[in-house]
N, C-alpha and C positions, 0 to 999 in steps of 0.2 A: 577757293579763298571762297569764305563766308561773306553775303552778302550784307555784313552787320561793319567789314572792312573798308567799303568802297570810300576812296576819300574826298573829300568835295573837290579837289582838278581837275579830277576821273567821272565827272558828270554831266562832259558834255563832251565825248569822246565820239569820230566818227569812223563806221564801219563795222557796228559792230550788228552780229551772226546771231542765230536763234533756232535753235532747237527744241521740235515740241511733242512729248507722244502724251498721247491723249490714252490714259491705261484709265480699267474701268472703274478704279477709285481717286486714283490721284492726276490727274496731268501735270502735267515734269516738263522741266524748263532747264535752258543751258544756254547760260548766257556769253557771247566768246566778245572779246574785243582785239581788235591789228594789234597789241601790245603783246598777246597770248591770255593774258589774263582771264580768267572764268568766271563765271554765278552761275548756285546753284536757285532755284526756285525750284517749287511745287505747290498745287490749288487743287484742290476737292475738284471731280469732275463732277459734269452738267451733262447727267446721262442724259436729258430730254435737249437740251442742244447743245451739242458738245464748244461750238463756238464760243460760248461766251465766259465757260472756264479760261480760256486761247486768250480772251479778250483782258479775262481780269487778271490774268501771270500778266499781260505787257506790260498792261495799266501802274504795278505792283512793281517792274521794271521803270517804270516812269518818275514812280512816285520815291524812288529809295535816289532818285538821282535830279529828287525837284527841281524835275520838268510838268506837260504834262505829257499824254499819250504822245502825239501829232507831234511835237518838236522831239518826241524822247523817238517815236518810226521813222524819223525825217534822218535819223541816222545808224538806222539798223539794211545792208546791205542785200541781204541774204533773209529768208524764215524758212525753211525744211520743216513737214510738217506731217507725225505718222498718225496714223486714226485706226481705232478699232471703226468708226460706224457701218462699213461695208458687213465686218465679221459681225454683230450685236444683232444686224439683218437678218444675217443667214441662224444665227446659233435662237434665234431665241422670231424665228419665223416671220416674220414683219417686214420682207420686203414689200418690192413693187407687184401692185399684181397682172401676171404676166401670160403670155402665150406663145403656143410654137406655132409655125411651120416644117410639117417635114416630110419622110417621104410616106405615098400611100402603102401599106402594109404595119409598119412599124410606129405608129403612135406611141406603143407600149410601151417603146424600151425603156420611155425613161424614170417605167416606177421594173419595168423588168429586172433593168438593168446589166449584169456580168450575169446573172440566177445563178450565184453561187453565194446561199447561205452565210454570215459573215459568221454568225453563232451555228456549225454544222448540224448539235449535236440537240441542239436547242430546235424544239419542235413548234415553241409557243414563240419563237422570237421575231418580230415581226418590223416588215421592211418599212425604212426612215420614207414617209410621205411625199411624194411630188412636189416641186416646187409651182409646176405646173399642171390645173386639173383638169380631170382627163376632155372634157366639154370642151377647152381652151388649147387641145391638140390638135391644132386640123387638120388633115393628109391632105396632102396633095398627088394629082397625077402625076412622077415623074420619075425620070431612072434612070441610072448613067450604071455603066460596069468599073471594075478595079481599074482601068484602065484608063477612066474620062469619057470612056468611047458613051457615042449615045442609045439608049435601048430604047428606052418611050421618051417620046416629047417630054414639054412641061406643060399641062392643061390648063393656062391662065387663069378660067373663072374659078379654077377651084381654088386659085390665090384671089380673089378678089371676093368670091363669095366667104372666102377666110377672114377679110379686110372687113367688112362688114359685120358677121359675127363680133368683131373684137369691138368692132367702133361702137356695137351696143351692147358688150356687159362691159364697157367701160377701161379697155384693157388702157393699160399706161407705158408697158417696155413688151415686145414685140423681140423674139428669139429665130435665127432661119438658119435650120440643120436639115442638107437632104444629104441622101446617101452619097458616099464615094464622091462628094464635094472636094471635094480637098487633088487631085486629080485633073478635077475640070471646074471652073465654078461660074460659067452660061449658067444654069439654071437656077441660081440663088441672086446672082447678079439683076435674073429676069422679075427676081417676084422681090427682090429688095425695094428696086425701082417703087413696084405695085404701087407696097406699103407705102412708101415713099409719097407717093401720088396722095396715097384715098387719109391716111393717118398720118398726118407729115411730123405732126406734135409728137407720139410713139415715141421711145427709146427702143435703136434699133440695132439687135447684134447679126451680122451675120457671119457662120461656122468660117467660110472661104479666106472669111480677109478676117478673121480673129485668132484660125490657129486650124492653119489648114494643114493637119498631120492626120495622117493615118487612125485606127479605131473611131466606132462610131461614135459606143456608148460613153468615151473620154469629151470627145468631141462637141456634145451632143448636153454630155452635163455639163460644160462646161460652158459651151455658150448659154443655152437660160442664165446659168448662173448673176452670168456678165451681165443679163437684162436685169436678172431679177435685183440687183445691192445697184445698178446701173441710177438709176434717180433716188435712190436714194443717196448716195454722194450729191450727183449732181446738186441740189438742192441745202447739200451739206453744205459745199465748199459753196455754192452761189453764196448761203451765206455769210460765209467766214470772209469772202469777195467781198462782200461790202460792206460790209466794218472795215474788212482792213481800207475799202475805198473813202469812209466816212471817216477813217483816221489821215487820208490820205497820206497811207501809206503808196511810196510810187519803188517802192526794191521788189527785189525777185520773189515767186512763192514758191517754192519747188513739194509734191507728195513725194512720202517714199513708196518706195512699193514693196513685194514680197519674197521681191530676191536675191535685195543689199543694196539695190542701186535707188532711184531718183528719177523721175521723172516732172515735168508742169502741168499744173491744172485743169487744163484745157483734156492732154491725151490721155490724163490718169481718170475722168472723166465719160473720155467713150471707150476706157478699157477698163475701168470699173473693177472686172474680179482679180486687176495683178494689187490691189489694193486689199486682200478678203485675209491678209497674214503681212500687212505693215507694219505693225506694234515692233510685233517680238524682231521683226529681221534688223532691226537696226542695234543689236547685243552682241551678233556674231561681227562685224565690222567695227567694234570699237572693239569685242574681245578682239581683231588682233592687232590692234595699231597699243590695249595696252599690254598686252602679251610680249610685241614686237621691243618695246622699250627695254626687256628683260632678258634677249636676245632667244625667246624661244621662236621657232616657226609654229607649233602646236602649241593646240588649249581647245581646253573646253570649257563653253560663254554658263553659268547660270543664271538666274535674271528670277528671283520672288519680288513678283510687287505684293498688291495687295486683293490680288484677284484671284492672278495669274502664276505658274511659273513652268520659265522654256529655259532647255537645255540647246543646243547646238554643238559640234563636230569639226572642229577649222585647224585640216593640218595643210601642209607646204602654205602657209600666210591663206590663207583659200577656203571663206563656207565652204560645208558642200552640199551641194542644191541638188534636188529631186525635182525631177519632170513631173511623180505622178503621185500624189497625194489628195490626201479629205479635212471639208472640214464640216464637220455635221452627218457622220458619216456619207456626204454628197461629194465625187468622183472631183477631181478638184484639175485641170493634168497641163496646170502652168506653171513655166520654168518660179522655183520656191527651192529660198532655204531649207534646209533640214532641216527646220525645230522641232524640237518630241515636245507642246504644248499639253498639262492637265493644269486641275482647279484643282491647287493647294499653293495658297496666298497670307500675306497676315488677319487678311477679314474671312478669310477659311473656316467654317460654320464647324462644330464639336456635336457626332450626335452618336446617340446610344444605334447600332441595326438591330432586326429582329432575333437571329443569332445572339444581342448578348455584347455584343463585338463596339468596341471606341474604335471612330470612324472620324475623319478629317474632312472636307471639303464630300466632293468637286463643289456644296453649294458657298457664296460668299455676302457675306453684308454688307462688300463691297461699300462705295460714301455714302450711299443712306438708306435706311438706317449706320452701315460702319456698325464696327463692333460696339462691345459694352457696354466699355472701361470710355469711347468717346465719348456719352451721356446727349449722343443728339434721340433716342429710343430706338437703337436696337435689347432684343433682350433674350438674343443667343450668343451662350460662348465659343468666342470664336481663337486663331488662334492666338492675336496679337493680345489680348484679353488673358491670353496662360503663361510669356513671353514675359508683359508687366506681372501677376502673383510671381512670374520664376524669380526675378528679381534685373530680366535682363533690360527692364525699361526705366525712364526716369518718369514719375509721372508729373513734374514740373519741369521738365524739359522734353516734353515732346516736340516735333516738327519747330525744337529755339524755345517750348515754352506758352507757343499761341495756342497749343491746342492741349488742355488742364487734361489730364486722364483719373478717371476716376477708378483704383483700384479696389474701394467697399464691390461697388458693385460689379467690377471683371471678379468677384470673391464669389462673390453670389450667385451671380450665374452660372460659374462654374461646378459650384455645390449642387445647387435646383439641378443643371441640367444632366452633371456627368458623374460628380463623387456620389451622390449618392442613392443612384443607380447602380454604381459596381461596385456601393460597401468599400469610399477608399476615401481617406484625408481628401481635406481636400488639392495638397501638394503630389501627394499621386495620381490626384489629378488631371492637373495640369502635368504632371512630367512625362503622365501618359500624351498626352493632345502632341508636348512636344516630340515625344519622342516617333506617333502614326506619321505624324505632317511628316520629318524629318524619312521616315524609311520611306514615303512615296513618293517624298524632292531625289532619295538615293536611288531610286528604281527608275526613274525615269533621263537620272546621269547616266544609266549604265547601262539604257540602251539604245540613246544615241553613239553611244561608243563600237556595243554590240553588233551592229545590224550592221555597220561598214565595219566589220571585223577583226576594230579593236581593242587596248587594253586599256583602256580608261583609268586606273594608277599609271597609262605613259605619258601622262598628260598633266597639267598644274591646270589649275580649276580659277578659271576669271567671275568673282562672286558679284554679282550686280541686283539689282533692287533693294528699295525702300531695307525689305524684310529679310533679305538676302543672306547678308553678314550676320544677321544674327543667328541665323540659322546652322552660315558654310559651314561648321567647324566639327560638329560631326555626322553629318552625308560627308566630308572627308574620311572622316576616321574610318566611314562604314564600307565607304571603297576605299580604301588603303592608298588615296591619293598624299604623298606626301606634299606636295605644293601648294599658297592656295595662293592669289596677286586678288587683292582689293583697293580695285582704281577710291582718289579719294571723291570723281563722281560716278560712285557706285550708285546710288538714289538715284541717278537719274538716266544710267545706262544706253539705252535706247536711247534717249535725244541727242546724247551723245555721239552716238555712231551716227544718227540720221547729217551731222557736219560731217562724219568721215564719210562718206557717200560720194562719188559719182551719178551724173548721170547714165542708165544704164534700156536696154532697147535686147531682146531675145528674138531670138524669130525661127520662125525649121519649117522646115519644108520636109517632107515623105517623095524617099527613094525604093524603094522596096526591087532590090538585085540586088545577088551574090558578090563581095566583092572583086571577081575575076570574071564580072560581065560589067559593072561599071562603065557607062561611057562618059567621057573626058569632056566631050561636050556639052553635052547634060550634067554632069558634074560641081564644074565650073561657074554655067551660069544657074544654076540653083547660089548659089553662092556670091556670084555676082546680082546677082537680084536683095540676096537678104540684106549687101552693103550699101549699094545704093538707096534703097529704104532707110536704114541706123541712119544713113547718112543725110540725108532728106529730114528724117527724123529729130538729128538732132542737132540741125542749123536754124530749125524753128525755134533749138527750148538755147541758140544764142552761141552754141559750141561751132569754133574753128574745124574745118577737113582736122588739120594739124595735134590735135585735141583728141581725137579719134583716134580708140583702140580695137584691133578685137581680139576674139577666143573663139577658134571655129575645136567643134564635138561635132564627131557620131556617133548614135544607135545605133548598135552594131549587137548582133547573137553569135547561136551556133547554130542551124537550118534545124529546124521541126522543135523547134525552143519559144518558150514563148512571152517569155519576160527578153530585155534589150540593157544592154548596158551599157552605158557612155563613155566612150575616150576619149579625149582630148586629142586635137591635133594642131602640129603643127601650119605656121601659112606653108609654109614652103612643103610643107607635109601638102597639104591642099591645091596647093598650083599645079605642083606635077605629079596630082595624083599619088601618090607612091603606095601602090599596095601592099607590097613585102613590109616596107615601117607600121602600117597600119591593123596592119594581121600581129606584128610581132607586140605592139602595142597591149592588144584585149587583149591574149591572152591569162599574162598577167593585172590585168585590173577582173574579169573572168575568179580567175583562183584566190583572189582580196580581197570578194563579193560572197563568192562562194563557194569555197575550199577542194573546187579542183577547175581543172580546166583539159579541152581534147586535144592538147594543138601536138600531140606526140600521134591520135589517131588518125590525124589526117579527115576529119570533120571541117565542112565547108563549113565558111563564117559568112552573113546575111548582114547588112543594110538595108536600117528599113527607116533612119532620120536620120538630114542634116539638119546640127543648129549655130546656128552662130551670135555671138553678143556684142554687141553694137556700146562701148563704155568711152563717155565723153568727163575725161576727164575731168575734176574740180579741184577750186582754191581751197585748201584742209588748213582750219585751222590749229596755228603751233601752239607747243608746247613748250612752256618756260620750266629751264634749270633752276633748279635749289643748289644753293650753297651748302657743303657739305657744313651738320655744325655737331660733327662727333654723335656718339653713339650715347652719351643720358638725353634721355625725354622728362626730365624732372622741371623743365617751361612750360609741357602738357598737361601736369599733375590736377587733378580737379578736387577728388573728391576722395574717402574708399565707401562700396555697397556689399550690402549682402544678398549674395549672387548664388544660385541651383547649378551645383557641382552636375550633371547628370553619370555621368563616370563613378563621384566619385559619393554619390547620392546624399548628400546632403549641403547644406547650406555652410558657403568661406565668405570670409568681405576680402574686397579685394581693389586691387584702385584701380580708378577712373581715367582715362585720359581724353583732350581737349582734344578729337580729331587735326582740328583745321590749324593747332599749332605744334604740331607733331614736325617735325620737319627731317629733310636729307643727313637717314647715319643713325635716328632715333632709336634706340633696339627697346624691346618690351617682355618681359615674359612670362608666359603663362600662368596660372590667369589670367585673366583682366578685362577690362571694360575700353572701347576704342569711343565718345557717342557725338558727334557731327550733327548740324546742326534736324539733316534730315535720313539720317541711317543710326544703323551702333551698331559694333562689330565684339562681338563674343570675343575671345582669344579661353578657347579651354587647356587647358592644365599641358598637357603633349604638344603646342606651338607655341613655340614665339614667331617677336615678330619684327621686321629691320622692315625700316622707311626706306623707299627709294627716290632718285634728282627728284622723278617729277609729285613726290610725296601719296602715293601709295603703297598700302601694307601689305607687305611680303609676307604672308602667319606659314610657316614651315614646322616638318617633326624635326622637332632637339637636335636627333640627329645627325641633321641634313646642312648645320646649319654651317659646317668650309663650305658647302656645296654654293649652297646658296649667294652666299661674300663674298665671294672666288667672281660667281653671273654679274653679281652685280656693283661688283671692280669696289667692294670697303675691306 
């Protein structure tokens, strides 16, 4: 529903919920009401202080209801907020000045990493700069063995001397990570107490509390990342909370995590690294809901915003989670939704490389100065400029007419920087830009499926982002994907996903042993420890114990392997320590991921880590189903417009429809354009469109019509 359709009698309705996704170009908002109505808002992001755009968007909602921001916020019960503040700090190396206390003899592990060159045959390839300079990596004499038994007692004077150095150097954050502390936290606890006494104002991360798991470099890097971004997130959330307090907001504020769950602001501040992929995490959560409406258990989500493109795979209504990832080439060993992200968005800049080839991104014009056609000072041609030149965007209706696009400037920029250099006509250069960025995004979608042993052609593509629907058909054609779902709220997809998320906490304990030698008492004790901690945290966030659900999993591998496979087990299997059942789940999972198993070879299986996800269920916005309106879309017809059809290689006049006026059952034959205030959907000649009962557009290859109609029960 368009915000222009808000009627007077709804202007003061209680129990609003707001989902907010702060992106590199736009800050997206989804406002929902208790009756199921929803409204979409977008404002340009304010990178210097993202909380400004957040409050600006909320103020715009209040103005539409002809009340003050304070009065409006009195009726808001929940705000769920995803942020890129920590992500940007790592990408731009602008985090806090951080120090490290670590075991004597391994102070350079942060720089040496695993000792593997990322580009094996590139002798000039440089390691990523560590987040802590060497002189601030202070060695402490102490040592534990792998079982946690003391070899060398901790020398507290080293900790005190390190604290003096950190104080003198004006360090904002400190990480403590000792060898084998996952097995015994005593030395780290001693060091942490000294630091808190000496430098109480410093942000402190203790690895044995934050990530008590095996693999020193992974734990070290993740602990340092948490301290590096901790003060940044704290300042941002403190500023946001202060602004909301000034507007007398009394409701709940929740922060999106990388794992697809939400947490309270204080827990987010204490565990800042869990927000490093906060923004994209909302997409897969929303994808489950929108695909589920059409009875799909599996799907691939793609989200093309102004700066980046995210792709994620959902299998059996569950987004795939990884515990080993990287951000800006820095290891992050926290559970996160397995989202493939590349620099491809509406603001991606087109350029010619040294070999004379056309490239798109990863550099983006972002919100400042933005694409050339925004007329805000941008000079380099972007994807949005190419879309405008090809007719996919209406220069007078972008953002519902709030942003007038300058077609002439877009043409000049593409002509000067791309067309003339490649000796092409203007339209040929724009088409080239469009094809290149589509191929980049298709490769990301292919990667997210293939790396999990899946065929992307078996999955519907759930399309999101302000720019996504404009490019989705060509991506799907490249990948031979027959069905696409474009939600009515696609332009604020991640914000929608945030309102559909539950409170979630991940826990891990290392227990390295063969399956046959698992000690039942220890196995049960470790799971019970994690359950107790999870329930305690969720209670502080207002969740009753009866609302808590648990997911158990084990990291398993064959003996002498390095990599593990995560295998989910039932509560009964965990309680009974059912080794036979656990082993039977491991072999097929290993085979699916790596193409083989050693089930018939008699190779022993090892347990490495035990994991528990504690989920606190929250109330979700409800969808309002539409009445069947017939197949005729004429009531949504707007006008006709000339656009470039990529495969036909010519300009053609097509029908343009108002997406907000399309209703359940309406059918559109491609080629066509569907316009909304915040996004435009290009329907190529190969696809038709059918509107489902919740207003989403299902685009399907024309030969698939009978199958789609049966699924949608039309």
